[in-house]
Steps between C-alpha positions, in 0.01 A plus 500: 500500500631529144230276357498380141360609165244220517407598855448861392273387217295260713467745791397777263245282325352397834461866598357599160240224517342682791517830314330340201232346722442834671453679169261229381294542818499878459380475140221274624396701805543852361331456163383860476840654566765583245805285442740710709276472803486124448877471459565698818262299714597179327860558603391588855289184522785291362739633763240451772450137394873420502528668840228278642448170316851358564460624858176310553643176365826556691307497828413139417820373337767762586658729244586225253478450126204273566323788675565723200366243255193461721460878497489489120219246523312738729560775246339287229200432725459873565507571127238234435281637780525857370409393149213282626344769718565769241151475348331512837681782681679720249355724234517368146478847352818553305461876476820671603479757780628834377480673839826339596836623613693259284265575215600381160255401236481135419424386149618646172682830516650731246797337335816683597858392542635412842693823549198716419289302743763545773516876444122525499471299822760713680322819391171366631652351816834672571529325834581179310833655400577551870394142569739366235791707632444408866434135420814468289703685763384267776563186296847626410579569866383151596721352230817642656387526864390137545780240515734666254817292461820698457860390547381185675296692760135608518400865498182686593375857493430738783135404555553125447800472732277435801162327484575308181718264705203411716272442201759285325526291815123453513488399133785250518401346834136451394605339172788291636373391842138462380362533855158661496393727658864608488735561791766765521825365365662779704326382818421131455196365679318834483210535259552771243335816640467676167248506212704238318294469180692798363803270501346157444388621157870508406560169677242351261723600209827411674388149591494403131871572464495864393787723604445687824534836326236416239266347759535816707436744216242325277191536724605857583491597132129418490429647845661829397278517193195431717595775745571761235201418282274457801591846631451650154165326458374638832627852433367524147162357593454754779641802317410437132752766400841421352673805654369426848581132468851579379573730795352267762699208356838671517426651840436153639774292341756782510406617847747729668487796732733794550798289608690601186554844659766346728700395195466792256557777752872510412454464126468211258879482451572470872608187680188539713285432191725229358486295819143402406653269241792368704403460866278236660145631551574868469214581262228768491232243593701299753724721711449404862758751628252773409188296578409441134301177524234507225681251282444471129238248384720344233845510659397401852173309456455331164862403430603353840170438685356181352200476733402859421543442127284187494250652745450809286480281190178362653385813688502763224298290254259410783448870575433568134260206477309614808482858372365375170257263673356787705470748215360260245305286747673175402440270790694209349817711517471495879525120484828510310640777721395306811682184397826684429468712815436189710842363409689824565602447867761237413627705205522840669325565830535879473313502169219297654471741794509804270228349283279438803515861620451640150200276437338623822551853368349407163192360673461824695520700177231286341274550800554875469454498123176697505604738772539859380661611824841656450694708749577853380860600442541707821381207711736262318794736554425521873468122533820446297689751712375329815610158382844627398546681831401182682750292303768764554430501874530121524825505301649763730395293799673205337835680496452643850553351843129421526381316186157345469501136601481219248158406638368853448626506143351158436167623634505797262563263209211282611279809523582583138376157389211524748384823339495327161301204632256721696446717191409190297260372765344845537438531129334157485278567803414849377399364161276235659336754733424734212341234285370256761678212329799420288496702179578338167833684490589376847399145411717513190793638699467226763479229234808627313725587792355220712590238240849651473544493879376142534738373230793687653431376853445138395836496321703732724396402853672157493818671379477774760447259790748239378783736405454875542358527852727231642807662344417861583490457877682679776557864579734542203205486262171693510551797733466874523772711339468846347620615158661164407866578410530851643655518847682832497308775321166675508217346300464790258872534428536125448197492269610795286853362461391147419180541300595826334254644254255218570459615861416850385268361233313287750441794733349688205279204412369472857434873515378583150439168320169428332261218589673248273846573641381485861331165435829378355696581813254397774577123504881537471496772769363249752776256399766772526391624842481147635855444375615817677397360838526120477786287371449136413852359502827544693642732234300824517636600159292223341184703557585674175372187326156604623548871448616463141163346413336816636759703311385343173155656549651828618697524174178450305315767701782756482538456124125542453499810721798663330371465145150610603649820640709553188195440282326789676796723426474379140840625383690229315843637585415516869357147489809363329746679728314422822444134409864457399627678812284291731612182330868598504509602866301191593728252326845662493622330817374163377679535166828560684433199723433277201820624339693405812335159512588431139874555548532342845702180535622313807660159546243278668673160509874467459659249264597269786154498655335452163708192422432372852127532428543301180678227692232489771219483245662203322635306797261544792142403578227770477426487875859479626581748777802723435678728745573843354515860614175697529573757228201614294664405169546140608583303189406164651148606598435713192638290215478141624187508715679298770434553867733716703485534878405867492463762231518874516311683771428760234245256360392302805439789738259671264308175459445489873665163563723415797849428371710614796599150620603381154701815440678463832572132431664583166739732682572236764572230240760717331651658811470246783677168438374341822133546403539447126450127459193492723331768292613345171320186611197694623442654159611187314749701300654316205728771356692799634581800282808713565540817297531879529163541675572212741840646577309793652465274803799456732591139428765407758577151367483548125773246421344240730161533326665441164683193628196355676279491190533399138559782251262434210532840332770765496501785254636852529425594862210261565521153660226243556550235768299180524427345837 
């Protein structure tokens, strides 16, 4: 848990070897791109390789040091293969592409001092200043929200108080127990029903003796860079305008609706406003009492949600690479994107699903490339009004005595995807009928997207059938459900409150947007509508992990639309005021939320429990079974990776696993002396923990339990008994 200095160094070096290898591959594969492009994709490839190579070897020899050394050997073989096939498959032209989002001229440049170069870069790309601020903020929050030791206890922040416990347990159990594929340490004997590569990447650092905190944070530092640079790369490539890119960037990462109105309505000096910074989840982007559910990307996704962070670290660069491949007709980029996409399901399933729907939309756009057909504004307004009225009707039915059935909602979601697929088939057939055969453009499209699809399916299908489909079974998973997290309000009211200025902006884009802006929003609209009618996990809230990918494109389209309108007005003052106002209203709630997150602090593990965890780690075997309470912040499961009979239902229910019997047996073992020994034997329990959480059970024979077993640890209010 605490690791050692040597362990930190060795674990870090192991991780950095993959980063170095990834950059070397990128500099080989992407010869014509500039250095920043190569560094971004090199880092992405390095992270992808350390996600997967130790995993592949672990399937053969469990999650051991030997497996990790073998993975390094595979890494060397991959490097040799890339260098060998370089001459045959990759361009040797060293010319640097200047039509590039991360453009920066390679070679000799004007000699200036570092400060002048920084100022010049920020003037040319002001969004980089935002990147630096948000990146540093997030890293700082991680530093004092992840396993912060204070007065002998461990503290966390508001957003890391919950799911971080689960992720810590995955990391420690994978590294300590070495069973692969891993089981739940909080439900032993059950295969882990979660895309566990987002945690095994930290296990690969932890297994070398690094501290748990450093193993947890190190891969996230690189993933955060990949997410933030990947989003910037995509935005800047599409928009090619620093003002538009700047606005779209802050609207996405500082997303917030009109929830701040509930806190400023009594003044900034009022207790109503101050409670943002003192109460638990009473923020302008996460205020469930008022149905504010559109949570901030940084505070509620990137900081606590490891799977989302690592999924987006792959997804955003993939989207950029595909966009560039289509525009510049670079077929080899589809190969790289296909390999990374093929490994996504076990990193973040939602990102893989989002990518699939978006890619179908991209194919449709390519098929319609030469079509001049565009609906006039009055027709668009009528269609938009019809769709909104339909959504409003369904939402009102949802809160009435006669809601639409789950099957009906599921069918509507399927129809949305069906329309996309039918449109693609129609365009292909129509093109063939017009020309009598496949055109050159259609052949090229099939070769590019076909090669991408084949690579993805070859890599992803084994993962999907082995893990995803078998895990995501039962009526708790894929099913019909309307408007994800909203159960109490009308669709329009919920949307205005939660999405704020972006909702208004999107309506304007649909009604008045130009061809470019409409093409931007078509693929993500299919993804969004599907997510409004179908949920893919027990927790309906998690659909926002799909919707936020659509939201990324919506931010790009709205920014493009706004500045195009202001350009027609052509009054600098109006442009400056309108752009600033839109940005301020769009991000004000998020800024308050991030302020709250920064100052939040809660005790996660008490001093007694923390010292008990240290004892268990040093004096028990990795696979020993330990009886504890089922609290979510279970120190035994999280910090030692040992097995407990049953963990928190907060985690297990939303993974769709059956934990009811284990949970009931924990209660019986603490509360029913006549049944206790039989169940202790059934689960082969070696140690019993008694502490504040366990005292939540009614233990009728507390003194007898103490006398019947050997006390091996007693500190503060925590006791460990050995059977």
